mmJSON file of the N, C-alpha and C atoms, coordinates in Angstrom:
{"data_MODEL":{"atom_site":{
"group_PDB":["ATOM","ATOM","ATOM","ATOM","ATOM","ATOM","ATOM","ATOM","ATOM","ATOM","ATOM","ATOM","ATOM","ATOM","ATOM","ATOM","ATOM","ATOM","ATOM","ATOM","ATOM","ATOM","ATOM","ATOM","ATOM","ATOM","ATOM","ATOM","ATOM","ATOM","ATOM","ATOM","ATOM","ATOM","ATOM","ATOM","ATOM","ATOM","ATOM","ATOM","ATOM","ATOM","ATOM","ATOM","ATOM","ATOM","ATOM","ATOM","ATOM","ATOM","ATOM","ATOM","ATOM","ATOM","ATOM","ATOM","ATOM","ATOM","ATOM","ATOM","ATOM","ATOM","ATOM","ATOM","ATOM","ATOM","ATOM","ATOM","ATOM","ATOM","ATOM","ATOM","ATOM","ATOM","ATOM","ATOM","ATOM","ATOM","ATOM","ATOM","ATOM","ATOM","ATOM","ATOM","ATOM","ATOM","ATOM","ATOM","ATOM","ATOM","ATOM","ATOM","ATOM","ATOM","ATOM","ATOM","ATOM","ATOM","ATOM","ATOM","ATOM","ATOM","ATOM","ATOM","ATOM","ATOM","ATOM","ATOM","ATOM","ATOM","ATOM","ATOM","ATOM","ATOM","ATOM","ATOM","ATOM","ATOM","ATOM","ATOM","ATOM","ATOM","ATOM","ATOM","ATOM","ATOM","ATOM","ATOM","ATOM","ATOM","ATOM","ATOM","ATOM","ATOM","ATOM","ATOM","ATOM","ATOM","ATOM","ATOM","ATOM","ATOM","ATOM","ATOM","ATOM","ATOM","ATOM","ATOM","ATOM","ATOM","ATOM","ATOM","ATOM","ATOM","ATOM","ATOM","ATOM","ATOM","ATOM","ATOM","ATOM","ATOM","ATOM","ATOM","ATOM","ATOM","ATOM","ATOM","ATOM","ATOM","ATOM","ATOM","ATOM","ATOM","ATOM","ATOM","ATOM","ATOM","ATOM","ATOM","ATOM","ATOM","ATOM","ATOM","ATOM","ATOM","ATOM","ATOM","ATOM","ATOM","ATOM","ATOM","ATOM","ATOM","ATOM","ATOM","ATOM","ATOM","ATOM","ATOM","ATOM","ATOM","ATOM","ATOM","ATOM","ATOM","ATOM","ATOM","ATOM","ATOM","ATOM","ATOM","ATOM","ATOM","ATOM","ATOM","ATOM","ATOM","ATOM","ATOM","ATOM","ATOM","ATOM","ATOM","ATOM","ATOM","ATOM","ATOM","ATOM","ATOM","ATOM","ATOM","ATOM","ATOM","ATOM","ATOM","ATOM","ATOM","ATOM","ATOM"],
"id":[1,2,3,4,5,6,7,8,9,10,11,12,13,14,15,16,17,18,19,20,21,22,23,24,25,26,27,28,29,30,31,32,33,34,35,36,37,38,39,40,41,42,43,44,45,46,47,48,49,50,51,52,53,54,55,56,57,58,59,60,61,62,63,64,65,66,67,68,69,70,71,72,73,74,75,76,77,78,79,80,81,82,83,84,85,86,87,88,89,90,91,92,93,94,95,96,97,98,99,100,101,102,103,104,105,106,107,108,109,110,111,112,113,114,115,116,117,118,119,120,121,122,123,124,125,126,127,128,129,130,131,132,133,134,135,136,137,138,139,140,141,142,143,144,145,146,147,148,149,150,151,152,153,154,155,156,157,158,159,160,161,162,163,164,165,166,167,168,169,170,171,172,173,174,175,176,177,178,179,180,181,182,183,184,185,186,187,188,189,190,191,192,193,194,195,196,197,198,199,200,201,202,203,204,205,206,207,208,209,210,211,212,213,214,215,216,217,218,219,220,221,222,223,224,225,226,227,228,229,230,231,232,233,234,235,236,237,238,239,240],
"type_symbol":["N","C","C","N","C","C","N","C","C","N","C","C","N","C","C","N","C","C","N","C","C","N","C","C","N","C","C","N","C","C","N","C","C","N","C","C","N","C","C","N","C","C","N","C","C","N","C","C","N","C","C","N","C","C","N","C","C","N","C","C","N","C","C","N","C","C","N","C","C","N","C","C","N","C","C","N","C","C","N","C","C","N","C","C","N","C","C","N","C","C","N","C","C","N","C","C","N","C","C","N","C","C","N","C","C","N","C","C","N","C","C","N","C","C","N","C","C","N","C","C","N","C","C","N","C","C","N","C","C","N","C","C","N","C","C","N","C","C","N","C","C","N","C","C","N","C","C","N","C","C","N","C","C","N","C","C","N","C","C","N","C","C","N","C","C","N","C","C","N","C","C","N","C","C","N","C","C","N","C","C","N","C","C","N","C","C","N","C","C","N","C","C","N","C","C","N","C","C","N","C","C","N","C","C","N","C","C","N","C","C","N","C","C","N","C","C","N","C","C","N","C","C","N","C","C","N","C","C","N","C","C","N","C","C","N","C","C","N","C","C"],
"label_atom_id":["N","CA","C","N","CA","C","N","CA","C","N","CA","C","N","CA","C","N","CA","C","N","CA","C","N","CA","C","N","CA","C","N","CA","C","N","CA","C","N","CA","C","N","CA","C","N","CA","C","N","CA","C","N","CA","C","N","CA","C","N","CA","C","N","CA","C","N","CA","C","N","CA","C","N","CA","C","N","CA","C","N","CA","C","N","CA","C","N","CA","C","N","CA","C","N","CA","C","N","CA","C","N","CA","C","N","CA","C","N","CA","C","N","CA","C","N","CA","C","N","CA","C","N","CA","C","N","CA","C","N","CA","C","N","CA","C","N","CA","C","N","CA","C","N","CA","C","N","CA","C","N","CA","C","N","CA","C","N","CA","C","N","CA","C","N","CA","C","N","CA","C","N","CA","C","N","CA","C","N","CA","C","N","CA","C","N","CA","C","N","CA","C","N","CA","C","N","CA","C","N","CA","C","N","CA","C","N","CA","C","N","CA","C","N","CA","C","N","CA","C","N","CA","C","N","CA","C","N","CA","C","N","CA","C","N","CA","C","N","CA","C","N","CA","C","N","CA","C","N","CA","C","N","CA","C","N","CA","C","N","CA","C","N","CA","C","N","CA","C","N","CA","C","N","CA","C","N","CA","C"],
"label_alt_id":[null,null,null,null,null,null,null,null,null,null,null,null,null,null,null,null,null,null,null,null,null,null,null,null,null,null,null,null,null,null,null,null,null,null,null,null,null,null,null,null,null,null,null,null,null,null,null,null,null,null,null,null,null,null,null,null,null,null,null,null,null,null,null,null,null,null,null,null,null,null,null,null,null,null,null,null,null,null,null,null,null,null,null,null,null,null,null,null,null,null,null,null,null,null,null,null,null,null,null,null,null,null,null,null,null,null,null,null,null,null,null,null,null,null,null,null,null,null,null,null,null,null,null,null,null,null,null,null,null,null,null,null,null,null,null,null,null,null,null,null,null,null,null,null,null,null,null,null,null,null,null,null,null,null,null,null,null,null,null,null,null,null,null,null,null,null,null,null,null,null,null,null,null,null,null,null,null,null,null,null,null,null,null,null,null,null,null,null,null,null,null,null,null,null,null,null,null,null,null,null,null,null,null,null,null,null,null,null,null,null,null,null,null,null,null,null,null,null,null,null,null,null,null,null,null,null,null,null,null,null,null,null,null,null,null,null,null,null,null,null],
"label_comp_id":["MET","MET","MET","ASN","ASN","ASN","GLU","GLU","GLU","TYR","TYR","TYR","ASP","ASP","ASP","GLU","GLU","GLU","GLU","GLU","GLU","PRO","PRO","PRO","PRO","PRO","PRO","GLU","GLU","GLU","TRP","TRP","TRP","ASP","ASP","ASP","ALA","ALA","ALA","GLU","GLU","GLU","ASN","ASN","ASN","ARG","ARG","ARG","LYS","LYS","LYS","ARG","ARG","ARG","MET","MET","MET","GLY","GLY","GLY","LYS","LYS","LYS","ILE","ILE","ILE","LYS","LYS","LYS","ARG","ARG","ARG","ASP","ASP","ASP","VAL","VAL","VAL","ILE","ILE","ILE","LEU","LEU","LEU","LYS","LYS","LYS","TYR","TYR","TYR","TYR","TYR","TYR","GLN","GLN","GLN","LYS","LYS","LYS","VAL","VAL","VAL","PHE","PHE","PHE","ARG","ARG","ARG","PRO","PRO","PRO","GLY","GLY","GLY","ALA","ALA","ALA","LEU","LEU","LEU","MET","MET","MET","VAL","VAL","VAL","THR","THR","THR","SER","SER","SER","GLY","GLY","GLY","ARG","ARG","ARG","ARG","ARG","ARG","GLY","GLY","GLY","GLY","GLY","GLY","GLY","GLY","GLY","LYS","LYS","LYS","THR","THR","THR","HIS","HIS","HIS","SER","SER","SER","ALA","ALA","ALA","ILE","ILE","ILE","SER","SER","SER","PHE","PHE","PHE","ALA","ALA","ALA","GLN","GLN","GLN","MET","MET","MET","LEU","LEU","LEU","VAL","VAL","VAL","ASN","ASN","ASN","GLY","GLY","GLY","THR","THR","THR","TYR","TYR","TYR","PRO","PRO","PRO","GLU","GLU","GLU","LEU","LEU","LEU","GLY","GLY","GLY","LYS","LYS","LYS","TRP","TRP","TRP","ARG","ARG","ARG","ILE","ILE","ILE","ALA","ALA","ALA","THR","THR","THR","ASN","ASN","ASN","VAL","VAL","VAL","ILE","ILE","ILE"],
"label_asym_id":["A","A","A","A","A","A","A","A","A","A","A","A","A","A","A","A","A","A","A","A","A","A","A","A","A","A","A","A","A","A","A","A","A","A","A","A","A","A","A","A","A","A","A","A","A","A","A","A","A","A","A","A","A","A","A","A","A","A","A","A","A","A","A","A","A","A","A","A","A","A","A","A","A","A","A","A","A","A","A","A","A","A","A","A","A","A","A","A","A","A","A","A","A","A","A","A","A","A","A","A","A","A","A","A","A","A","A","A","A","A","A","A","A","A","A","A","A","A","A","A","A","A","A","A","A","A","A","A","A","A","A","A","A","A","A","A","A","A","A","A","A","A","A","A","A","A","A","A","A","A","A","A","A","A","A","A","A","A","A","A","A","A","A","A","A","A","A","A","A","A","A","A","A","A","A","A","A","A","A","A","A","A","A","A","A","A","A","A","A","A","A","A","A","A","A","A","A","A","A","A","A","A","A","A","A","A","A","A","A","A","A","A","A","A","A","A","A","A","A","A","A","A","A","A","A","A","A","A","A","A","A","A","A","A","A","A","A","A","A","A"],
"label_entity_id":["1","1","1","1","1","1","1","1","1","1","1","1","1","1","1","1","1","1","1","1","1","1","1","1","1","1","1","1","1","1","1","1","1","1","1","1","1","1","1","1","1","1","1","1","1","1","1","1","1","1","1","1","1","1","1","1","1","1","1","1","1","1","1","1","1","1","1","1","1","1","1","1","1","1","1","1","1","1","1","1","1","1","1","1","1","1","1","1","1","1","1","1","1","1","1","1","1","1","1","1","1","1","1","1","1","1","1","1","1","1","1","1","1","1","1","1","1","1","1","1","1","1","1","1","1","1","1","1","1","1","1","1","1","1","1","1","1","1","1","1","1","1","1","1","1","1","1","1","1","1","1","1","1","1","1","1","1","1","1","1","1","1","1","1","1","1","1","1","1","1","1","1","1","1","1","1","1","1","1","1","1","1","1","1","1","1","1","1","1","1","1","1","1","1","1","1","1","1","1","1","1","1","1","1","1","1","1","1","1","1","1","1","1","1","1","1","1","1","1","1","1","1","1","1","1","1","1","1","1","1","1","1","1","1","1","1","1","1","1","1"],
"label_seq_id":[1,1,1,2,2,2,3,3,3,4,4,4,5,5,5,6,6,6,7,7,7,8,8,8,9,9,9,10,10,10,11,11,11,12,12,12,13,13,13,14,14,14,15,15,15,16,16,16,17,17,17,18,18,18,19,19,19,20,20,20,21,21,21,22,22,22,23,23,23,24,24,24,25,25,25,26,26,26,27,27,27,28,28,28,29,29,29,30,30,30,31,31,31,32,32,32,33,33,33,34,34,34,35,35,35,36,36,36,37,37,37,38,38,38,39,39,39,40,40,40,41,41,41,42,42,42,43,43,43,44,44,44,45,45,45,46,46,46,47,47,47,48,48,48,49,49,49,50,50,50,51,51,51,52,52,52,53,53,53,54,54,54,55,55,55,56,56,56,57,57,57,58,58,58,59,59,59,60,60,60,61,61,61,62,62,62,63,63,63,64,64,64,65,65,65,66,66,66,67,67,67,68,68,68,69,69,69,70,70,70,71,71,71,72,72,72,73,73,73,74,74,74,75,75,75,76,76,76,77,77,77,78,78,78,79,79,79,80,80,80],
"pdbx_PDB_ins_code":[null,null,null,null,null,null,null,null,null,null,null,null,null,null,null,null,null,null,null,null,null,null,null,null,null,null,null,null,null,null,null,null,null,null,null,null,null,null,null,null,null,null,null,null,null,null,null,null,null,null,null,null,null,null,null,null,null,null,null,null,null,null,null,null,null,null,null,null,null,null,null,null,null,null,null,null,null,null,null,null,null,null,null,null,null,null,null,null,null,null,null,null,null,null,null,null,null,null,null,null,null,null,null,null,null,null,null,null,null,null,null,null,null,null,null,null,null,null,null,null,null,null,null,null,null,null,null,null,null,null,null,null,null,null,null,null,null,null,null,null,null,null,null,null,null,null,null,null,null,null,null,null,null,null,null,null,null,null,null,null,null,null,null,null,null,null,null,null,null,null,null,null,null,null,null,null,null,null,null,null,null,null,null,null,null,null,null,null,null,null,null,null,null,null,null,null,null,null,null,null,null,null,null,null,null,null,null,null,null,null,null,null,null,null,null,null,null,null,null,null,null,null,null,null,null,null,null,null,null,null,null,null,null,null,null,null,null,null,null,null],
"Cartn_x":[77.463,77.174,75.88,75.014,73.787,73.801,72.377,72.398,72.621,72.274,72.294,73.904,74.598,76.206,77.001,76.351,77.219,77.175,78.288,78.278,77.498,76.583,75.694,76.405,75.995,76.534,76.638,77.661,77.811,76.648,75.874,74.64,73.634,73.659,72.754,73.153,74.333,75.124,74.839,74.859,74.58,73.099,72.345,70.786,70.396,71.014,70.799,71.14,72.324,72.831,71.871,71.423,70.465,69.05,68.708,67.336,67.525,68.785,68.979,68.928,69.264,69.311,67.728,66.979,65.544,64.87,65.094,64.438,64.972,66.26,66.615,65.927,65.726,65.202,63.589,63.005,61.598,61.634,62.481,62.546,62.615,63.776,64.252,63.098,62.241,61.263,60.104,59.84,58.912,59.262,60.542,61.014,61.108,61.283,61.272,60.001,58.957,57.646,57.046,57.457,57.223,57.984,59.286,60.138,60.541,59.545,59.556,59.329,59.546,59.33,57.598,57.161,55.599,54.83,55.514,54.824,54.58,53.342,52.935,52.612,53.232,53.246,52.57,51.471,50.653,50.726,50.975,51.036,50.155,49.385,48.479,48.441,48.228,48.314,48.269,48.052,48.103,49.489,49.481,50.549,51.591,52.81,53.722,53.878,53.271,53.226,54.395,55.23,56.434,56.277,55.409,55.348,56.698,57.088,58.147,59.625,59.516,60.695,60.853,59.665,59.891,60.391,59.639,60.017,61.486,61.894,63.394,64.419,63.785,64.746,64.574,63.555,63.576,64.586,64.268,65.3,66.724,67.04,68.548,68.958,68.154,68.519,68.771,67.848,68.218,69.166,69.416,70.631,71.997,72.122,73.175,73.416,72.582,72.745,72.614,71.92,71.677,71.296,70.431,70.03,70.405,71.553,72.148,71.2,70.595,69.762,68.571,68.331,67.35,67.774,69.257,69.739,70.252,70.702,71.148,69.949,69.843,68.819,69.37,68.477,68.714,67.385,67.304,66.186,66.155,64.948,64.849,63.562,63.93,62.737,62.617,61.447,61.419,61.548,61.725,61.883,63.163,63.124,64.375,64.627],
"Cartn_y":[-67.258,-65.858,-65.66,-64.872,-64.316,-62.928,-62.525,-61.032,-60.251,-60.888,-60.135,-59.933,-60.76,-60.85,-59.68,-58.992,-58.3,-56.813,-56.189,-54.661,-53.914,-52.96,-52.058,-51.016,-50.628,-49.549,-48.253,-47.402,-46.336,-45.29,-45.147,-44.325,-44.897,-46.234,-46.946,-46.782,-46.887,-46.555,-45.258,-44.249,-42.867,-42.603,-43.265,-43.269,-43.94,-45.003,-45.327,-44.593,-43.913,-42.952,-41.868,-41.165,-40.25,-40.585,-41.806,-42.275,-42.39,-42.782,-43.079,-41.657,-40.712,-39.226,-38.702,-39.237,-38.825,-39.411,-40.899,-41.708,-41.022,-40.76,-40.141,-38.938,-37.98,-36.84,-37.076,-37.912,-38.162,-38.785,-39.541,-40.246,-39.146,-38.303,-37.205,-36.231,-35.976,-35.176,-35.643,-37.009,-37.553,-37.541,-37.874,-37.977,-36.717,-35.424,-34.352,-33.809,-34.531,-34.268,-35.033,-36.251,-37.057,-36.788,-36.742,-36.542,-34.982,-34.202,-32.961,-32.771,-31.725,-31.553,-31.457,-32.06,-32.084,-33.158,-33.766,-34.814,-35.973,-36.581,-37.825,-38.881,-40.005,-40.957,-42.243,-42.776,-44.007,-45.048,-46.154,-47.373,-48.427,-49.104,-50.181,-51.348,-52.494,-53.734,-54.827,-55.994,-57.252,-57.639,-58.544,-58.964,-59.711,-59.313,-59.877,-59.216,-58.137,-57.447,-56.66,-56.486,-55.706,-54.086,-53.83,-52.473,-51.998,-52.861,-52.552,-52.612,-53.571,-53.549,-52.448,-51.959,-50.637,-49.37,-49.186,-48.121,-48.218,-49.448,-49.499,-49.086,-49.49,-49.189,-47.847,-47.08,-45.623,-45.049,-45.389,-44.837,-45.11,-46.196,-46.568,-45.738,-45.46,-44.463,-43.183,-42.75,-41.303,-41.079,-42.154,-41.949,-42.099,-43.009,-43.241,-41.959,-41.218,-39.984,-40.09,-41.194,-41.561,-40.494,-39.598,-38.339,-37.152,-36.567,-35.411,-34.178,-34.008,-32.876,-32.987,-34.098,-34.118,-33.667,-33.417,-33.27,-34.273,-33.976,-35.252,-35.483,-36.995,-37.467,-38.167,-38.278,-39.209,-39.688,-40.974,-41.63,-42.558,-42.447,-43.193,-44.23,-45.557,-46.427,-47.377,-48.143,-49.302,-50.519,-50.71,-51.878,-52.671,-53.732,-54.499,-55.454],
"Cartn_z":[21.23,21.389,20.709,21.568,20.922,20.988,20.289,20.257,21.436,22.806,23.814,24.34,23.941,24.496,23.783,22.663,21.984,22.726,22.285,22.935,22.186,23.07,22.261,21.354,20.435,19.574,20.415,20.023,20.832,20.852,19.979,20.073,21.179,21.068,21.964,23.546,23.7,25.022,25.642,24.575,24.965,25.148,24.563,24.652,25.92,26.468,27.877,28.989,28.754,29.762,29.971,28.622,28.86,29.471,29.099,29.901,31.154,31.63,33.015,33.72,33.218,33.746,33.889,32.873,32.92,33.991,34.078,35.178,36.481,36.633,37.994,38.378,37.299,37.502,37.927,37.241,37.8,39.136,39.459,40.78,41.749,41.568,42.649,42.688,41.82,41.736,42.857,42.645,43.59,44.654,45.171,46.456,47.357,46.43,46.87,47.437,46.715,47.017,48.294,48.36,49.319,50.794,50.65,51.924,52.144,52.775,53.15,54.457,55.112,56.628,56.639,57.471,57.701,56.999,55.878,55.178,55.9,55.74,56.252,55.304,55.546,54.728,55.32,54.7,55.318,54.238,54.802,54.03,54.622,53.691,54.197,53.337,54.023,53.054,53.954,53.247,53.82,54.495,55.59,56.29,55.226,55.387,54.489,53.018,53.035,51.698,51.363,52.365,52.008,52.567,53.287,53.734,54.572,55.622,56.306,55.476,54.552,53.845,52.859,52.408,51.505,52.416,53.565,54.342,54.857,55.162,55.395,54.149,53.085,51.934,51.605,51.651,51.608,52.762,53.757,54.887,54.663,54.222,53.829,52.739,51.74,50.666,51.029,52.005,52.362,53.376,54.297,55.13,54.432,53.473,52.587,51.765,51.441,50.696,49.213,48.795,47.272,46.623,47.051,46.332,47.268,47.098,47.979,48.072,46.799,46.732,47.784,48.526,49.625,51.037,51.009,52.201,53.22,54.283,55.386,56.246,56.532,57.189,58.322,59.422,60.701,60.782,60.969,61.149,62.361,63.131,64.427,63.939,64.396,64.158,65.369,65.377,66.254,65.687,64.419,63.603,63.866,64.43,64.77,63.563],
"occupancy":[1.0,1.0,1.0,1.0,1.0,1.0,1.0,1.0,1.0,1.0,1.0,1.0,1.0,1.0,1.0,1.0,1.0,1.0,1.0,1.0,1.0,1.0,1.0,1.0,1.0,1.0,1.0,1.0,1.0,1.0,1.0,1.0,1.0,1.0,1.0,1.0,1.0,1.0,1.0,1.0,1.0,1.0,1.0,1.0,1.0,1.0,1.0,1.0,1.0,1.0,1.0,1.0,1.0,1.0,1.0,1.0,1.0,1.0,1.0,1.0,1.0,1.0,1.0,1.0,1.0,1.0,1.0,1.0,1.0,1.0,1.0,1.0,1.0,1.0,1.0,1.0,1.0,1.0,1.0,1.0,1.0,1.0,1.0,1.0,1.0,1.0,1.0,1.0,1.0,1.0,1.0,1.0,1.0,1.0,1.0,1.0,1.0,1.0,1.0,1.0,1.0,1.0,1.0,1.0,1.0,1.0,1.0,1.0,1.0,1.0,1.0,1.0,1.0,1.0,1.0,1.0,1.0,1.0,1.0,1.0,1.0,1.0,1.0,1.0,1.0,1.0,1.0,1.0,1.0,1.0,1.0,1.0,1.0,1.0,1.0,1.0,1.0,1.0,1.0,1.0,1.0,1.0,1.0,1.0,1.0,1.0,1.0,1.0,1.0,1.0,1.0,1.0,1.0,1.0,1.0,1.0,1.0,1.0,1.0,1.0,1.0,1.0,1.0,1.0,1.0,1.0,1.0,1.0,1.0,1.0,1.0,1.0,1.0,1.0,1.0,1.0,1.0,1.0,1.0,1.0,1.0,1.0,1.0,1.0,1.0,1.0,1.0,1.0,1.0,1.0,1.0,1.0,1.0,1.0,1.0,1.0,1.0,1.0,1.0,1.0,1.0,1.0,1.0,1.0,1.0,1.0,1.0,1.0,1.0,1.0,1.0,1.0,1.0,1.0,1.0,1.0,1.0,1.0,1.0,1.0,1.0,1.0,1.0,1.0,1.0,1.0,1.0,1.0,1.0,1.0,1.0,1.0,1.0,1.0,1.0,1.0,1.0,1.0,1.0,1.0],
"B_iso_or_equiv":[0.0,0.0,0.0,0.0,0.0,0.0,0.0,0.0,0.0,0.0,0.0,0.0,0.0,0.0,0.0,0.0,0.0,0.0,0.0,0.0,0.0,0.0,0.0,0.0,0.0,0.0,0.0,0.0,0.0,0.0,0.0,0.0,0.0,0.0,0.0,0.0,0.0,0.0,0.0,0.0,0.0,0.0,0.0,0.0,0.0,0.0,0.0,0.0,0.0,0.0,0.0,0.0,0.0,0.0,0.0,0.0,0.0,0.0,0.0,0.0,0.0,0.0,0.0,0.0,0.0,0.0,0.0,0.0,0.0,0.0,0.0,0.0,0.0,0.0,0.0,0.0,0.0,0.0,0.0,0.0,0.0,0.0,0.0,0.0,0.0,0.0,0.0,0.0,0.0,0.0,0.0,0.0,0.0,0.0,0.0,0.0,0.0,0.0,0.0,0.0,0.0,0.0,0.0,0.0,0.0,0.0,0.0,0.0,0.0,0.0,0.0,0.0,0.0,0.0,0.0,0.0,0.0,0.0,0.0,0.0,0.0,0.0,0.0,0.0,0.0,0.0,0.0,0.0,0.0,0.0,0.0,0.0,0.0,0.0,0.0,0.0,0.0,0.0,0.0,0.0,0.0,0.0,0.0,0.0,0.0,0.0,0.0,0.0,0.0,0.0,0.0,0.0,0.0,0.0,0.0,0.0,0.0,0.0,0.0,0.0,0.0,0.0,0.0,0.0,0.0,0.0,0.0,0.0,0.0,0.0,0.0,0.0,0.0,0.0,0.0,0.0,0.0,0.0,0.0,0.0,0.0,0.0,0.0,0.0,0.0,0.0,0.0,0.0,0.0,0.0,0.0,0.0,0.0,0.0,0.0,0.0,0.0,0.0,0.0,0.0,0.0,0.0,0.0,0.0,0.0,0.0,0.0,0.0,0.0,0.0,0.0,0.0,0.0,0.0,0.0,0.0,0.0,0.0,0.0,0.0,0.0,0.0,0.0,0.0,0.0,0.0,0.0,0.0,0.0,0.0,0.0,0.0,0.0,0.0,0.0,0.0,0.0,0.0,0.0,0.0],
"pdbx_formal_charge":[null,null,null,null,null,null,null,null,null,null,null,null,null,null,null,null,null,null,null,null,null,null,null,null,null,null,null,null,null,null,null,null,null,null,null,null,null,null,null,null,null,null,null,null,null,null,null,null,null,null,null,null,null,null,null,null,null,null,null,null,null,null,null,null,null,null,null,null,null,null,null,null,null,null,null,null,null,null,null,null,null,null,null,null,null,null,null,null,null,null,null,null,null,null,null,null,null,null,null,null,null,null,null,null,null,null,null,null,null,null,null,null,null,null,null,null,null,null,null,null,null,null,null,null,null,null,null,null,null,null,null,null,null,null,null,null,null,null,null,null,null,null,null,null,null,null,null,null,null,null,null,null,null,null,null,null,null,null,null,null,null,null,null,null,null,null,null,null,null,null,null,null,null,null,null,null,null,null,null,null,null,null,null,null,null,null,null,null,null,null,null,null,null,null,null,null,null,null,null,null,null,null,null,null,null,null,null,null,null,null,null,null,null,null,null,null,null,null,null,null,null,null,null,null,null,null,null,null,null,null,null,null,null,null,null,null,null,null,null,null],
"auth_seq_id":[1,1,1,2,2,2,3,3,3,4,4,4,5,5,5,6,6,6,7,7,7,8,8,8,9,9,9,10,10,10,11,11,11,12,12,12,13,13,13,14,14,14,15,15,15,16,16,16,17,17,17,18,18,18,19,19,19,20,20,20,21,21,21,22,22,22,23,23,23,24,24,24,25,25,25,26,26,26,27,27,27,28,28,28,29,29,29,30,30,30,31,31,31,32,32,32,33,33,33,34,34,34,35,35,35,36,36,36,37,37,37,38,38,38,39,39,39,40,40,40,41,41,41,42,42,42,43,43,43,44,44,44,45,45,45,46,46,46,47,47,47,48,48,48,49,49,49,50,50,50,51,51,51,52,52,52,53,53,53,54,54,54,55,55,55,56,56,56,57,57,57,58,58,58,59,59,59,60,60,60,61,61,61,62,62,62,63,63,63,64,64,64,65,65,65,66,66,66,67,67,67,68,68,68,69,69,69,70,70,70,71,71,71,72,72,72,73,73,73,74,74,74,75,75,75,76,76,76,77,77,77,78,78,78,79,79,79,80,80,80],
"auth_comp_id":["MET","MET","MET","ASN","ASN","ASN","GLU","GLU","GLU","TYR","TYR","TYR","ASP","ASP","ASP","GLU","GLU","GLU","GLU","GLU","GLU","PRO","PRO","PRO","PRO","PRO","PRO","GLU","GLU","GLU","TRP","TRP","TRP","ASP","ASP","ASP","ALA","ALA","ALA","GLU","GLU","GLU","ASN","ASN","ASN","ARG","ARG","ARG","LYS","LYS","LYS","ARG","ARG","ARG","MET","MET","MET","GLY","GLY","GLY","LYS","LYS","LYS","ILE","ILE","ILE","LYS","LYS","LYS","ARG","ARG","ARG","ASP","ASP","ASP","VAL","VAL","VAL","ILE","ILE","ILE","LEU","LEU","LEU","LYS","LYS","LYS","TYR","TYR","TYR","TYR","TYR","TYR","GLN","GLN","GLN","LYS","LYS","LYS","VAL","VAL","VAL","PHE","PHE","PHE","ARG","ARG","ARG","PRO","PRO","PRO","GLY","GLY","GLY","ALA","ALA","ALA","LEU","LEU","LEU","MET","MET","MET","VAL","VAL","VAL","THR","THR","THR","SER","SER","SER","GLY","GLY","GLY","ARG","ARG","ARG","ARG","ARG","ARG","GLY","GLY","GLY","GLY","GLY","GLY","GLY","GLY","GLY","LYS","LYS","LYS","THR","THR","THR","HIS","HIS","HIS","SER","SER","SER","ALA","ALA","ALA","ILE","ILE","ILE","SER","SER","SER","PHE","PHE","PHE","ALA","ALA","ALA","GLN","GLN","GLN","MET","MET","MET","LEU","LEU","LEU","VAL","VAL","VAL","ASN","ASN","ASN","GLY","GLY","GLY","THR","THR","THR","TYR","TYR","TYR","PRO","PRO","PRO","GLU","GLU","GLU","LEU","LEU","LEU","GLY","GLY","GLY","LYS","LYS","LYS","TRP","TRP","TRP","ARG","ARG","ARG","ILE","ILE","ILE","ALA","ALA","ALA","THR","THR","THR","ASN","ASN","ASN","VAL","VAL","VAL","ILE","ILE","ILE"],
"auth_asym_id":["A","A","A","A","A","A","A","A","A","A","A","A","A","A","A","A","A","A","A","A","A","A","A","A","A","A","A","A","A","A","A","A","A","A","A","A","A","A","A","A","A","A","A","A","A","A","A","A","A","A","A","A","A","A","A","A","A","A","A","A","A","A","A","A","A","A","A","A","A","A","A","A","A","A","A","A","A","A","A","A","A","A","A","A","A","A","A","A","A","A","A","A","A","A","A","A","A","A","A","A","A","A","A","A","A","A","A","A","A","A","A","A","A","A","A","A","A","A","A","A","A","A","A","A","A","A","A","A","A","A","A","A","A","A","A","A","A","A","A","A","A","A","A","A","A","A","A","A","A","A","A","A","A","A","A","A","A","A","A","A","A","A","A","A","A","A","A","A","A","A","A","A","A","A","A","A","A","A","A","A","A","A","A","A","A","A","A","A","A","A","A","A","A","A","A","A","A","A","A","A","A","A","A","A","A","A","A","A","A","A","A","A","A","A","A","A","A","A","A","A","A","A","A","A","A","A","A","A","A","A","A","A","A","A","A","A","A","A","A","A"],
"auth_atom_id":["N","CA","C","N","CA","C","N","CA","C","N","CA","C","N","CA","C","N","CA","C","N","CA","C","N","CA","C","N","CA","C","N","CA","C","N","CA","C","N","CA","C","N","CA","C","N","CA","C","N","CA","C","N","CA","C","N","CA","C","N","CA","C","N","CA","C","N","CA","C","N","CA","C","N","CA","C","N","CA","C","N","CA","C","N","CA","C","N","CA","C","N","CA","C","N","CA","C","N","CA","C","N","CA","C","N","CA","C","N","CA","C","N","CA","C","N","CA","C","N","CA","C","N","CA","C","N","CA","C","N","CA","C","N","CA","C","N","CA","C","N","CA","C","N","CA","C","N","CA","C","N","CA","C","N","CA","C","N","CA","C","N","CA","C","N","CA","C","N","CA","C","N","CA","C","N","CA","C","N","CA","C","N","CA","C","N","CA","C","N","CA","C","N","CA","C","N","CA","C","N","CA","C","N","CA","C","N","CA","C","N","CA","C","N","CA","C","N","CA","C","N","CA","C","N","CA","C","N","CA","C","N","CA","C","N","CA","C","N","CA","C","N","CA","C","N","CA","C","N","CA","C","N","CA","C","N","CA","C","N","CA","C","N","CA","C","N","CA","C","N","CA","C","N","CA","C","N","CA","C"],
"pdbx_PDB_model_num":[1,1,1,1,1,1,1,1,1,1,1,1,1,1,1,1,1,1,1,1,1,1,1,1,1,1,1,1,1,1,1,1,1,1,1,1,1,1,1,1,1,1,1,1,1,1,1,1,1,1,1,1,1,1,1,1,1,1,1,1,1,1,1,1,1,1,1,1,1,1,1,1,1,1,1,1,1,1,1,1,1,1,1,1,1,1,1,1,1,1,1,1,1,1,1,1,1,1,1,1,1,1,1,1,1,1,1,1,1,1,1,1,1,1,1,1,1,1,1,1,1,1,1,1,1,1,1,1,1,1,1,1,1,1,1,1,1,1,1,1,1,1,1,1,1,1,1,1,1,1,1,1,1,1,1,1,1,1,1,1,1,1,1,1,1,1,1,1,1,1,1,1,1,1,1,1,1,1,1,1,1,1,1,1,1,1,1,1,1,1,1,1,1,1,1,1,1,1,1,1,1,1,1,1,1,1,1,1,1,1,1,1,1,1,1,1,1,1,1,1,1,1,1,1,1,1,1,1,1,1,1,1,1,1,1,1,1,1,1,1]
}}}
């Protein structure tokens, strides 16, 4: 057993929970700014750079309702 296998102290677990909420709030604020009616998002980069993967990941997050504050989404795409 090493130092990483031990259970974190109670205060540390509470701190991690609080930091998770702060991180979620920052992410939510960003998504509310980006995913709004009339917003245009343009990505560019080299082939194989993950542009399509990122777009599909964002779409999946919206459709699954990961952030209910963003409302319900339907997405149409030509990516197969």
